[in-house]
Structure formats: structure tokens, C-alpha cells
C-alpha positions as CSV (number, residue, x, y, z in Angstrom):
1,M,17.6,59.9,-97.4
2,A,21.2,58.0,-96.4
3,P,20.9,57.2,-92.4
4,E,23.3,59.5,-90.3
5,V,24.3,59.2,-87.1
6,A,25.7,61.9,-84.7
7,H,28.4,60.4,-82.5
8,Q,29.3,63.0,-79.3
9,A,31.3,60.8,-77.8
10,L,33.0,59.6,-80.7
11,N,33.0,63.1,-82.3
12,A,31.5,61.9,-85.7
13,I,28.9,62.0,-87.9
14,F,28.9,58.3,-89.5
15,Q,26.9,58.5,-93.1
16,G,25.8,54.9,-93.8
17,S,23.5,53.3,-96.7
18,Q,19.7,51.7,-96.4
19,H,19.0,48.7,-97.6
20,D,15.9,47.2,-98.6
21,E,14.9,43.4,-98.0
22,D,11.3,42.4,-99.9
23,G,10.0,45.7,-98.4
24,V,11.9,45.8,-95.0
25,S,14.1,49.0,-94.5
26,V,17.5,48.3,-93.1
27,H,20.2,50.7,-92.3
28,K,24.3,49.7,-92.6
29,F,27.2,51.6,-91.4
30,L,30.5,49.6,-92.8
31,G,34.5,50.0,-92.1
32,I,33.7,51.9,-88.5
33,K,37.6,51.9,-87.1
34,Y,37.4,50.8,-84.1
35,A,41.7,50.5,-82.8
36,S,44.7,51.4,-84.9
37,V,47.7,48.8,-85.1
38,P,50.5,51.3,-84.0
39,A,53.4,48.7,-85.8
40,R,53.9,45.3,-86.3
41,F,52.9,43.1,-83.9
42,E,52.1,45.9,-81.1
43,R,49.1,45.9,-79.2
44,A,46.3,48.2,-81.2
45,V,45.2,51.5,-79.3
46,P,41.4,52.0,-79.3
47,V,39.9,55.1,-81.7
48,A,38.2,57.5,-79.2
49,N,38.2,60.9,-81.0
50,F,37.2,60.9,-84.8
51,A,38.1,64.3,-84.2
52,G,34.8,66.0,-85.8
53,A,35.0,63.9,-88.6
54,V,32.2,63.0,-91.2
55,V,32.8,59.6,-91.8
56,D,32.0,57.7,-94.7
57,A,30.7,54.3,-93.4
58,T,29.1,53.1,-97.0
59,K,32.4,50.9,-97.7
60,Y,33.5,47.9,-96.3
61,G,37.1,48.1,-94.3
62,P,39.8,46.3,-95.1
63,R,40.6,43.0,-94.0
64,C,43.3,41.5,-92.9
65,P,46.4,40.3,-95.4
66,Q,45.9,36.6,-95.6
67,V,46.6,33.9,-98.0
68,D,43.8,34.0,-100.7
69,I,41.5,30.7,-100.0
70,D,38.6,29.9,-102.2
71,V,35.7,29.6,-99.5
72,R,33.5,28.4,-102.1
73,H,35.5,25.0,-101.9
74,L,33.7,23.5,-98.6
75,L,30.4,25.0,-98.9
76,R,30.1,23.8,-102.6
77,I,29.1,27.3,-103.5
78,P,28.2,27.4,-107.3
79,E,31.7,28.6,-109.4
80,D,29.9,31.2,-110.9
81,F,28.7,33.0,-107.9
82,T,31.3,35.4,-108.1
83,I,33.3,37.2,-104.8
84,A,34.8,40.6,-105.2
85,P,38.8,40.8,-104.1
86,E,38.4,42.4,-100.3
87,A,41.0,45.1,-99.7
88,E,43.6,44.6,-97.3
89,D,45.9,46.4,-95.3
90,E,47.4,45.2,-91.6
91,F,47.2,48.8,-89.9
92,E,43.5,49.7,-91.5
93,C,41.9,46.1,-90.9
94,L,40.5,46.9,-86.9
95,N,37.2,47.7,-88.4
96,L,33.8,46.6,-87.8
97,E,30.6,46.7,-89.4
98,I,27.0,47.4,-87.8
99,T,23.4,46.6,-89.2
100,C,20.8,47.6,-87.6
101,P,16.8,49.0,-88.1
102,P,16.2,52.3,-88.6
103,A,16.2,54.7,-85.5
104,S,12.6,55.4,-86.1
105,S,11.7,51.5,-85.5
106,G,10.8,52.4,-81.7
107,C,11.4,50.3,-78.6
108,L,14.8,51.2,-78.2
109,P,17.7,50.3,-77.3
110,L,17.4,47.3,-78.9
111,P,19.5,43.9,-78.1
112,V,22.8,43.7,-79.6
113,L,24.2,40.6,-81.7
114,V,28.2,40.5,-81.9
115,W,29.7,38.6,-84.7
116,I,33.0,37.2,-84.4
117,H,34.1,35.1,-88.2
118,G,35.9,31.9,-88.4
119,G,38.9,30.7,-90.3
120,S,41.3,28.5,-88.7
121,Q,42.9,32.0,-87.2
122,V,44.5,32.5,-90.2
123,V,41.8,33.7,-92.7
124,T,38.4,35.7,-92.8
125,F,36.1,32.5,-93.5
126,C,32.9,34.3,-95.3
127,S,32.3,37.7,-94.9
128,A,29.7,40.1,-95.1
129,A,31.8,41.8,-98.3
130,S,31.4,38.2,-99.6
131,K,27.8,38.3,-99.0
132,I,27.7,35.1,-98.0
133,C,27.3,36.0,-94.1
134,N,26.0,39.5,-94.7
135,P,23.4,39.9,-91.6
136,T,20.6,42.4,-93.3
137,K,18.4,39.0,-93.8
138,I,18.7,38.5,-90.2
139,V,18.3,42.3,-89.1
140,A,15.2,42.2,-91.6
141,D,14.1,39.1,-89.6
142,S,13.9,40.4,-86.6
143,I,12.1,43.2,-87.5
144,R,9.4,41.4,-89.2
145,A,9.3,39.5,-86.2
146,G,9.2,42.5,-84.1
147,K,12.0,41.9,-82.0
148,P,14.1,44.1,-83.9
149,I,18.1,43.2,-83.1
150,V,21.2,45.2,-83.9
151,F,24.3,43.0,-85.4
152,V,27.8,43.8,-85.3
153,S,30.3,41.9,-86.9
154,I,33.9,42.5,-86.1
155,N,37.2,42.4,-88.2
156,Y,40.4,41.5,-86.3
157,R,44.2,40.3,-87.1
158,L,44.9,36.8,-88.3
159,N,47.4,34.6,-89.4
160,I,50.9,35.7,-88.0
161,F,49.8,39.4,-87.8
162,G,47.6,38.4,-84.6
163,F,49.8,35.5,-83.7
164,G,52.5,37.7,-83.4
165,D,56.5,37.3,-82.8
166,G,56.6,36.3,-79.8
167,K,57.2,39.9,-77.7
168,E,52.8,40.3,-77.7
169,K,50.9,36.8,-77.8
170,N,47.1,36.6,-78.8
171,L,46.6,40.0,-80.5
172,G,43.7,38.9,-82.6
173,L,41.8,38.1,-79.6
174,K,43.1,41.5,-77.9
175,D,41.9,42.9,-81.0
176,Q,38.5,41.4,-80.5
177,R,38.3,42.4,-76.8
178,L,38.8,46.4,-77.8
179,G,36.0,46.1,-80.6
180,I,33.8,44.5,-78.0
181,D,34.6,47.2,-75.7
182,W,34.0,49.7,-78.7
183,V,30.5,47.9,-79.0
184,R,29.6,48.6,-75.3
185,K,30.7,52.1,-75.2
186,N,29.5,53.4,-78.4
187,I,26.4,51.3,-79.6
188,A,23.4,53.0,-77.6
189,S,23.8,56.0,-80.8
190,F,23.4,53.2,-83.1
191,G,20.1,51.8,-81.3
192,G,21.7,48.9,-79.5
193,D,21.5,48.3,-75.5
194,S,25.2,48.2,-74.2
195,D,23.9,46.0,-71.4
196,N,21.9,43.4,-73.6
197,I,24.9,42.0,-75.6
198,T,24.9,38.3,-77.0
199,L,28.8,37.4,-78.4
200,S,28.6,34.8,-80.9
201,G,31.2,33.2,-83.4
202,E,31.5,30.3,-85.6
203,S,34.6,27.5,-86.1
204,A,37.4,29.9,-85.0
205,G,34.9,32.7,-84.1
206,A,33.2,30.4,-81.3
207,V,36.6,29.4,-80.4
208,Y,37.6,33.2,-79.5
209,T,33.6,33.4,-78.2
210,H,34.7,30.7,-75.5
211,A,37.9,32.4,-74.5
212,H,36.3,36.0,-73.7
213,L,33.3,34.0,-71.9
214,I,36.2,32.8,-69.6
215,T,38.3,35.8,-69.9
216,G,35.6,38.5,-69.2
217,P,33.8,41.1,-68.8
218,P,30.5,39.6,-68.4
219,V,28.0,39.4,-71.2
220,K,24.4,38.6,-71.2
221,R,24.2,35.7,-74.1
222,A,26.6,33.9,-76.0
223,A,26.3,31.5,-78.7
224,L,28.8,29.1,-79.7
225,A,28.6,27.4,-83.1
226,S,30.7,24.4,-84.3
227,G,33.7,25.3,-82.0
228,T,34.9,26.1,-78.3
229,L,38.4,26.0,-76.8
230,Y,38.2,22.0,-76.9
231,L,38.5,22.5,-81.2
232,S,41.7,24.5,-80.5
233,S,43.0,24.9,-77.3
234,P,45.7,27.5,-75.9
235,L,49.1,25.6,-76.5
236,P,52.2,26.2,-74.5
237,L,54.5,28.7,-75.8
238,E,57.1,26.6,-77.2
239,R,54.7,25.5,-79.9
240,G,54.7,29.1,-80.8
241,N,58.3,30.1,-80.4
242,G,58.8,26.9,-83.0
243,L,56.4,28.2,-85.7
244,I,58.1,32.0,-85.3
245,K,61.1,30.4,-85.4
246,T,60.1,28.1,-88.8
247,L,58.7,31.4,-90.0
248,E,61.3,33.7,-89.4
249,A,63.8,31.3,-91.1
250,K,61.7,31.5,-93.8
251,V,61.2,35.2,-94.2
252,Q,65.3,35.6,-94.2
253,D,65.8,33.2,-97.1
254,L,63.1,35.7,-99.4
255,G,65.8,37.8,-98.6
256,Q,63.6,39.5,-95.9
257,P,65.5,41.1,-92.3
258,S,62.7,39.4,-90.2
259,L,59.3,38.6,-89.4
260,R,59.0,42.7,-88.3
261,E,60.9,44.2,-90.9
262,S,59.2,41.8,-93.5
263,S,57.4,42.9,-96.9
264,V,53.4,42.0,-96.9
265,P,53.7,39.6,-99.7
266,A,56.9,37.8,-98.6
267,L,54.9,36.9,-95.2
268,M,52.6,35.6,-97.0
269,Q,54.9,33.6,-99.0
270,A,56.5,32.1,-95.7
271,L,53.1,31.5,-94.9
272,K,52.3,29.4,-97.8
273,D,55.7,28.0,-98.1
274,C,55.6,26.2,-94.5
275,N,51.9,24.8,-94.8
276,V,50.3,27.2,-92.2
277,N,46.9,26.2,-92.2
278,T,46.1,26.6,-88.5
279,M,46.6,28.7,-86.0
280,W,45.8,28.8,-82.5
281,I,45.7,30.9,-79.3
282,Q,49.0,30.5,-77.2
283,E,49.2,30.4,-73.3
284,E,48.5,32.8,-71.0
285,P,47.8,33.6,-68.2
286,E,44.1,34.5,-68.0
287,L,43.6,31.4,-69.9
288,E,45.4,28.9,-67.6
289,N,43.0,26.1,-66.1
290,W,40.1,27.4,-68.4
291,E,38.4,24.2,-68.1
292,T,37.6,24.6,-64.8
293,K,37.1,28.3,-65.0
294,P,33.7,29.7,-65.5
295,E,32.2,30.9,-68.5
296,Q,30.9,34.8,-67.6
297,V,27.7,34.3,-69.5
298,D,24.1,34.0,-68.3
299,E,22.4,32.0,-70.9
300,L,24.1,29.7,-73.7
301,M,23.0,28.3,-77.2
302,I,25.5,25.8,-78.5
303,G,25.6,22.9,-81.0
304,D,27.7,21.5,-84.0
305,T,26.8,20.1,-87.5
306,E,26.5,16.6,-88.2
307,Y,29.9,16.1,-90.4
308,E,32.5,19.0,-88.5
309,S,35.4,17.3,-89.0
310,V,35.0,17.2,-93.0
311,I,38.2,19.5,-93.0
312,W,40.3,16.9,-92.4
313,R,38.7,14.5,-94.8
314,N,41.9,15.2,-97.2
315,G,44.8,15.0,-94.6
316,I,43.6,12.0,-93.4
317,E,43.0,10.2,-96.4
318,L,46.5,10.2,-97.4
319,F,47.2,8.1,-94.4
320,D,46.8,4.1,-94.6
321,G,45.2,2.3,-92.5
322,E,48.1,0.6,-90.6
323,T,49.4,4.1,-89.8
324,I,45.7,5.2,-88.7
325,A,45.5,2.4,-86.2
326,A,49.2,2.8,-85.0
327,A,48.1,6.1,-83.8
328,F,45.7,4.2,-80.9
329,G,49.0,2.8,-79.7
330,R,50.0,5.8,-77.7
331,D,47.6,5.1,-75.0
332,E,47.6,1.3,-73.6
333,Q,44.6,1.2,-71.5
334,W,42.7,3.1,-73.6
335,G,44.0,3.0,-77.5
336,T,42.4,-0.7,-78.2
337,R,39.1,0.0,-77.0
338,L,38.5,3.4,-78.8
339,R,40.3,1.4,-82.1
340,K,37.6,-1.0,-82.1
341,L,35.0,1.0,-81.1
342,Y,35.6,3.5,-84.3
343,H,36.7,0.3,-86.4
344,V,40.1,1.2,-87.2
345,V,41.2,-2.2,-88.1
346,A,45.2,-1.8,-89.9
347,D,44.2,-3.9,-93.1
348,R,41.0,-2.2,-93.7
349,P,41.9,1.5,-94.7
350,T,38.8,3.0,-95.8
351,A,36.9,1.7,-92.7
352,A,40.2,3.2,-90.5
353,K,39.9,6.8,-92.4
354,L,36.3,7.1,-91.4
355,G,36.9,6.1,-88.0
356,A,39.8,8.3,-87.9
357,L,37.5,11.2,-89.0
358,D,35.0,10.0,-86.9
359,L,36.6,10.0,-83.5
360,V,37.7,13.6,-84.6
361,N,34.4,14.4,-85.0
362,D,33.4,13.2,-81.2
363,A,35.9,14.7,-79.8
364,R,36.5,18.0,-80.7
365,Y,32.8,18.8,-81.1
366,T,30.0,16.6,-79.9
367,L,31.5,15.7,-77.0
368,P,32.5,19.2,-75.9
369,V,29.2,20.7,-76.2
370,E,27.8,18.4,-73.4
371,L,30.7,19.3,-71.7
372,I,30.4,22.8,-71.6
373,A,26.3,22.4,-71.0
374,D,27.4,20.4,-68.3
375,K,29.5,22.9,-66.5
376,L,26.9,25.5,-66.9
377,Q,24.1,24.0,-66.0
378,R,25.6,22.6,-62.6
379,A,26.2,26.8,-62.2
380,N,22.7,27.4,-62.8
381,K,23.1,28.8,-66.0
382,R,20.5,28.6,-68.8
383,V,21.9,26.7,-72.0
384,Y,20.2,25.4,-75.3
385,K,21.7,22.7,-77.3
386,Y,20.8,22.2,-81.1
387,V,22.0,20.1,-83.9
388,V,22.4,20.9,-87.8
389,D,21.4,18.0,-89.8
390,Q,20.3,19.7,-93.0
391,A,22.4,18.8,-95.5
392,N,24.5,20.8,-98.1
393,P,22.2,22.6,-100.6
394,W,23.7,22.2,-104.1
395,Q,25.8,18.6,-103.0
396,P,23.7,16.8,-100.3
397,S,26.4,13.8,-100.9
398,S,28.7,16.6,-98.7
399,R,25.9,16.3,-95.7
400,S,25.4,18.6,-93.0
401,H,28.9,19.7,-93.1
402,H,31.4,22.0,-91.3
403,A,30.0,25.6,-91.8
404,V,26.9,24.6,-93.6
405,D,25.2,26.4,-91.0
406,L,26.8,29.9,-92.4
407,L,24.6,29.6,-95.9
408,L,21.4,28.4,-93.4
409,L,21.5,31.2,-91.0
410,F,22.6,34.5,-93.0
411,D,20.8,33.4,-96.4
412,G,23.7,35.1,-98.3
413,V,23.3,32.9,-101.0
414,D,19.8,32.3,-102.5
415,L,18.6,29.4,-101.6
416,S,15.4,29.3,-103.3
417,F,16.4,26.7,-105.4
418,N,16.0,24.2,-102.6
419,P,13.2,25.2,-100.5
420,A,13.8,22.5,-97.8
421,A,17.4,24.4,-97.2
422,Q,15.6,27.4,-96.9
423,A,12.8,27.0,-94.4
424,V,15.3,25.8,-92.3
425,G,17.2,28.9,-92.7
426,Q,14.3,31.0,-91.8
427,E,13.6,28.7,-88.8
428,M,17.7,29.1,-87.7
429,R,17.2,33.0,-87.9
430,Q,14.1,33.2,-86.1
431,R,15.3,30.6,-83.4
432,W,18.9,33.1,-83.2
433,I,16.3,36.1,-83.2
434,S,14.5,34.8,-80.6
435,F,17.3,33.7,-78.4
436,V,19.4,37.3,-79.0
437,S,16.2,38.6,-77.5
438,G,15.8,36.9,-74.3
439,Q,13.1,34.7,-75.1
440,G,14.0,31.0,-74.6
441,P,14.2,29.7,-78.3
442,W,13.1,26.3,-77.5
443,S,12.9,24.5,-74.1
444,E,16.1,23.8,-72.1
445,D,15.0,20.0,-71.3
446,H,15.0,19.7,-75.0
447,R,17.6,20.4,-78.1
448,F,16.6,21.5,-81.2
449,A,17.4,20.2,-84.9
450,F,17.5,22.0,-87.9
451,G,17.1,19.5,-90.5
452,P,17.6,17.1,-92.3
453,L,15.0,17.3,-95.4
454,G,13.5,20.7,-94.1
455,E,12.7,19.4,-90.8
456,C,13.0,21.3,-87.6
457,K,11.7,20.4,-84.1
458,E,12.4,19.6,-80.6
459,I,14.3,16.5,-80.1
460,N,14.3,13.9,-76.4
461,E,17.8,12.7,-75.8
462,T,16.6,9.3,-77.7
463,Q,16.1,10.9,-80.5
464,F,19.7,12.7,-80.1
465,A,21.4,9.5,-79.4
466,A,20.0,8.3,-83.4
467,R,22.0,11.4,-85.1
468,R,25.1,11.9,-83.0
469,R,27.5,8.9,-81.6
470,V,26.4,9.4,-77.7
471,E,27.9,6.2,-76.5
472,H,31.2,6.8,-78.1
473,C,31.1,10.4,-76.2
474,K,30.5,8.4,-73.1
475,L,33.3,6.8,-73.3
476,L,36.1,9.5,-74.4
477,K,34.8,11.0,-71.3
478,E,35.6,8.5,-69.0
479,A,38.6,8.1,-71.0
480,G,39.7,11.7,-70.7
481,T,41.8,14.5,-73.0
482,G,45.1,12.6,-71.6
483,A,44.5,9.2,-73.4
484,Y,42.4,10.7,-76.5
485,L,44.4,14.1,-77.4
486,P,47.6,12.5,-78.3
487,I,45.9,10.0,-81.0
488,I,43.8,13.4,-82.4
489,V,46.9,15.3,-82.8
490,A,48.7,12.3,-84.8
491,L,45.8,11.7,-87.1
492,T,45.5,15.6,-87.3
493,A,48.4,17.7,-86.7
494,G,48.9,20.0,-90.3
495,R,46.3,18.0,-92.0
496,I,43.2,20.6,-91.8
497,S,42.0,22.4,-94.7
498,L,39.0,24.9,-96.0
499,L,39.5,23.6,-99.2
500,N,37.9,19.7,-98.9
């Protein structure tokens, strides 16, 4: 019999579906609308009442319109793994998915894991609908382990729809906040504990999660996977206005009156023609001086993969050695020291490209893990640090690259052909489940290493220094963002791609 939830506060009956995962039953409620978009570039309005409707929650809701990106490229997923096209609708895309144990599983209410997907703030990188980030296995494993959790995935506005045309800013961030508010108010009817939420995300999803920790309200726990506000910090309004002007001119070239009144296909064409492959959070008062504001969270899990900077590889490889070396000339005091540290030499183009990618990796990912962990530990918060070093299961020569942890954590694409990767994924789910359940996933005075070669274990700082460029990060920290950020911007602006 299909699961059903009668929700008094929302005045609705939600009809879901049951899924069996190796003999464990999991319930799903899909496409639940948490807010309405009254008009393009306007703030969303929460959905508070379904007027007694029986809501079909057996199908995924539409996602925000976006330029089509084949997410299989970066992840090396075989070409014959098909991903069905997903419906898109700019006004109906504010929906969420709930994956939970059957109500009869007892010990309610349950801890809740809220997931914000990544995709450079322009696309949906690996949805549950694509199967890649389907949370069924995580929830089934939590039931098996006797630590059942509720998993909620939030969809939100992306690219220009989430960026706005200057009047309202950061609409995607504000959409997510409404989704999180919805979870707080309504998850109890699905077995969840509104006072026991773990906020999490990967890449841009982790950037957003970090922003929510700064702007509140507080949550019990958070998991930042391969992303923080140091990866994509709030940028001045002039930058946003410049992008808006460029896109405004482009849609007019395409015969449309304005961004606000343009057809969706013309907007997508403008994003393509202007090569808009990433967006950002715009500066707003609540995010001012975010580096010094406290994260409103009790416990944090934070880590990175070994080769995060792969998403800039194709872009940086177009530079010659002289151009890369010249970027280091932007800071007189630190430029030469950093250039030599990363083996960037003008007449050694291959070494210069690799050195540039290493610098980007350390400054955008590895160092921020330390900066945020140190800050929270000083505030007497619990911090659990990890590294993901398990190579791509289909193409190990691609290393443990950005987003490979999604393949392992969700195991949405069958990994049984690679027992080492499958074992790491199993371990990763168990550790995440423990964390969400309020049990330390490993000892705080050690890091946890997922891989390589199928091995998972706690590691000390000496072992960590064999896996990451610790001394390089120390020098970057000493130099400060004012010294290295202009170099990074010169090397990476407009060069990110999820098709590496």
C-alpha cells in the first residue's frame, strides 16, 4: 500500500511511494511545493495551505530552467548510463523531496539531513531524479544501522533566475531559506525532528550552506563537502550589475524587450552566448564581514577531495607559461615566493599549468577547511575534518577529483564493478549517518581518510601532510587573501567548466 501523510498544518494529504533497497523499505514524497514564484526576479512566497488537496507526491517536481550540461563528463560515468530529461519551470521549481523510513519504524522523531545540491549556482549538478544523488541508499543504510534519518533535498532558482536583474538579489539563497523554514515547520508529520537538523551540501551547495550558517537561524549540525564561502565569496554589486548589463544587451540582440520579459529559450541562449558558466552570491548587509561572523552551528563536518581544481583544468591549460608566471607579478611581496613554491616557471609551460592548478586547489579548498575548522574550534564547537582520496571508480587516472564524493556517498550509479570504491561509499554513508544522528563519526583529534585504494581510516597530522600541501597552505595563510586572491582571479576568471 502506498504511503500517505495527512498534514494538518498544511491542510493536505500527501501520497508518496514505497521503494525497497535490498530488503529495506523506504518511503518517498517527491515534488512537494514549498514556495511559489509570483513573477520573474521576485521573492518567493511560502506555500502554507494546500486547501484540503490530495497531493500526488510520487513524481519529481520541475527544476529551474538551465543550460543543458552533461553531468556524466566530470564524473566519468559511462556514456550508456542514461539520464532522462527533467521537466523545467521557472515558477514551479521551488519544490523539495523527502526520503524517510516508514512511519512504523519507531523511535520518532528522527534526525533530518537537508541537502543543497551544487552546480556552480547555474545548473542542477546531480539530482535525485538523475539517479546519481538518489538518497535511497543513505536512508536504507540508516535504518539497517538502527540510526534512521530523514533526508530532504531542496530545489531552488538557478543562474539568472536566482541571480535577479538588480532589484532583488540572491534569490536562490532566499529560496533555500524558505525551504529550510518549511522543513522546520512541517517535517514532524514525516517523522523528522525539526530541532535536529543537519544542513549540508557539496560544492556550490556547500557555499550556500556556509552562507546559511552565517546568516542563521542556528542548526545543530552542518556538513560542508568541497566548498565554503572562501570558494565563492559574496562579490560587490558592481560585478553583478556588469553581468546583468551584458545579459540585458544580449537578450535585446536576440529580439527580446528585457531580461524581465524575455522568453526562457532566449535567456538560455544569452547565458550560452555570454559563456556564463558560474554565478555568485552578491554582497548584502547580512553577509558583510562574513569571515569574522560566527557560524551558528554546534558541530561541523568539513573536508575536500584530493583534486578539486580539475574544474579549471581545461581553462588553465589554454594559458602559456609566460601568462601564468605573469599572474604572480601582481603582488610584489609574495608573488615571487608563491610562484617558486608552486614551481611556476615561464619557460616550463606544463609545470606552470600544474602549479597554477595546485595553487587554486590549496587556496579555494584545502586552506579554507583549516581556516573554518580553527575558527569553530576557538568557539568551542566540535569539528570533524576528513579527506576524500579514493580515485574515480571508472577512470582512476582522473584521481580523486571534485565531486567524486557524490558517486561514493550516494552510490546512485552501481559501483559493484569496483569493490574498493563501493566499500569507501559504504563507509562514507555510515560516517555521515553517525554524524547526523549526533554520534561523533570519528575522534575529533584525528581526521578521517576515505581512500585511497579502498582503505578508510583515521589519520594524524603527519599522515595528513603526506596527502595535502600543508606547508604551501601555511605560506598562503601567512600571505593572506589580499596577496593570493588577485593571482587566483587572474588564473581562473571565466575558466571554470563542469565538462572537464
